[in-house]
C-alpha positions in Angstrom: 274.9 -35.9 151.9 274.7 -38.6 149.1 271.4 -39.5 150.5 270.2 -36.0 150.8 270.7 -35.4 147.1 269.3 -38.6 146.5 266.1 -37.5 148.4 266.1 -34.2 146.5 266.2 -35.8 143.0 263.8 -38.2 144.1 261.3 -35.5 144.9 262.7 -32.5 142.1 262.6 -34.9 139.4 258.9 -36.1 139.3 257.8 -32.5 140.1 259.9 -31.3 137.2 258.4 -34.0 134.8 254.6 -33.2 136.0 255.3 -29.3 135.4 256.9 -30.4 132.0 253.8 -32.3 131.3 251.6 -29.7 132.3 253.5 -27.2 130.3 253.2 -29.1 127.0 249.2 -29.9 127.7 248.6 -26.2 128.3 250.8 -25.0 124.9 248.7 -27.7 122.8 245.4 -26.5 124.1 246.4 -22.7 123.4 247.5 -23.7 119.8 244.2 -25.3 119.0 242.4 -22.4 120.6 244.5 -19.9 118.2 244.2 -22.5 115.3 240.4 -22.6 115.9 240.3 -18.7 116.1 242.3 -18.2 113.0 239.7 -20.8 111.1 236.7 -18.9 112.4 238.2 -15.5 111.4 238.9 -17.1 108.1 235.6 -18.5 107.6 233.7 -14.8 108.9 235.9 -13.2 106.4 234.8 -15.5 103.6 231.0 -14.8 104.5 232.1 -11.0 103.7 234.2 -11.3 100.7 232.6 -14.0 99.0 229.5 -12.1 98.1 231.6 -9.2 96.9 233.8 -11.4 94.8 230.6 -13.0 93.4 229.0 -9.5 92.5 232.5 -8.5 90.8 232.2 -11.6 88.3 228.8 -10.4 88.0 229.3 -6.7 87.2 232.5 -8.0 84.8 230.3 -10.1 82.8 227.8 -7.3 82.5 230.7 -5.1 81.4 232.1 -7.5 78.9 228.3 -7.7 77.1 227.9 -4.4 77.2 231.2 -3.3 75.3 230.5 -6.5 72.8 230.5 -4.6 69.4 226.9 -5.7 68.6 225.5 -4.1 71.9 227.6 -0.9 71.7 226.2 -0.4 68.2 222.5 -1.3 69.3 222.7 1.4 72.1 224.5 3.8 70.1 224.2 4.0 66.5 221.2 6.3 66.7 222.7 8.9 68.6 225.3 10.0 66.1 225.0 11.3 62.8 228.8 11.0 61.5 231.1 8.2 61.6 233.2 10.6 63.4 230.5 11.1 66.0 229.9 7.6 66.5 233.6 6.4 66.8 234.0 9.0 69.6 230.5 8.0 71.4 231.7 4.3 71.3 235.4 4.8 72.4 233.9 7.2 75.5 231.1 4.7 76.5 233.9 1.8 76.4 236.4 3.8 78.4 233.5 5.0 80.7 232.3 1.4 81.1 236.0 0.2 82.2 236.2 3.2 84.6 233.1 2.4 86.2 234.3 -1.0 86.8 237.7 -0.7 87.9 237.2 -1.5 91.2 236.1 -5.0 90.4 239.8 -5.8 90.1 240.2 -6.2 93.7 238.1 -9.3 93.8 239.8 -11.1 90.9 243.0 -12.5 89.9 245.6 -10.2 88.4 245.6 -12.2 85.3 242.3 -11.9 84.8 241.9 -8.0 85.4 244.9 -7.8 83.0 242.7 -9.7 80.2 239.9 -7.3 80.9 242.1 -4.3 80.2 243.5 -5.9 77.0 240.2 -6.8 75.9 239.1 -3.2 76.5 242.1 -1.7 74.6 241.2 -4.2 71.6 237.6 -3.2 71.3 238.6 0.6 71.3 241.1 -0.4 68.9 238.6 -2.1 66.8 236.4 0.9 66.6 239.3 3.2 65.8 240.5 0.4 62.9 237.0 0.8 61.3 236.7 4.6 61.8 240.1 4.6 59.8 238.6 2.8 56.9 235.7 4.8 56.8 235.4 8.8 55.8 234.8 11.0 59.1 231.8 12.6 57.8 230.4 9.1 56.3 226.9 8.4 57.9 227.2 6.5 61.3 225.6 3.6 59.6 228.8 3.1 57.5 230.9 2.8 60.8 228.7 0.6 62.3 228.4 -1.7 59.4 232.7 -1.8 59.1 232.9 -2.3 63.0 230.5 -5.4 62.4 232.0 -6.6 59.5 235.6 -6.3 61.3 234.4 -8.1 64.5 232.4 -10.7 62.6 235.6 -11.7 60.6 237.2 -13.5 63.7 236.5 -17.3 64.9 235.6 -15.9 68.3 235.6 -12.5 69.6 238.1 -11.3 72.3 235.3 -10.2 74.5 234.0 -13.6 74.2 236.9 -15.1 75.5 237.6 -12.9 78.2 233.7 -13.5 79.2 234.6 -17.3 79.4 237.6 -16.7 81.5 235.8 -14.7 83.9 232.8 -17.3 84.0 235.5 -20.0 84.7 237.0 -18.0 87.6 233.7 -17.4 89.2 232.5 -21.3 89.0 235.8 -22.4 90.5 234.9 -20.4 93.5 232.4 -22.9 94.6 233.4 -25.9 92.8 
């Protein structure tokens, strides 16, 4: 009986070791395949998402340039006769530009989007503050001067700081 048990162990033990080694080899191979598939999927996703992210940064840079006080005034000053008309036109354009670019928040950091939102609010507040210092029936040119005066009184404008942040974030993608 003892010899039968020892003969059985001599056969089963090596077979079990070979089977275990085979299991480990197959497991390592499958794990490697899974990692490669995940890397391929990530790379493929990056090929699709990267252009969308860069486009979002481009659009947000354009948005910030378009809502800068000087560009707003250049585009809209001739379309209004009174300061109240110009105020309403500028505020409406800032909001419209913001809404037009709202989907871009999907492709940037939440902190950056919050900064863009705050910049939009600050520029709207700047227009409204300038309008509060001018009579509603005053010529639109008076409001344009007041907006320029208030925005030029700062060392750097909010929209320029936000633009620098967006540019830095965009550049971090490839550096």
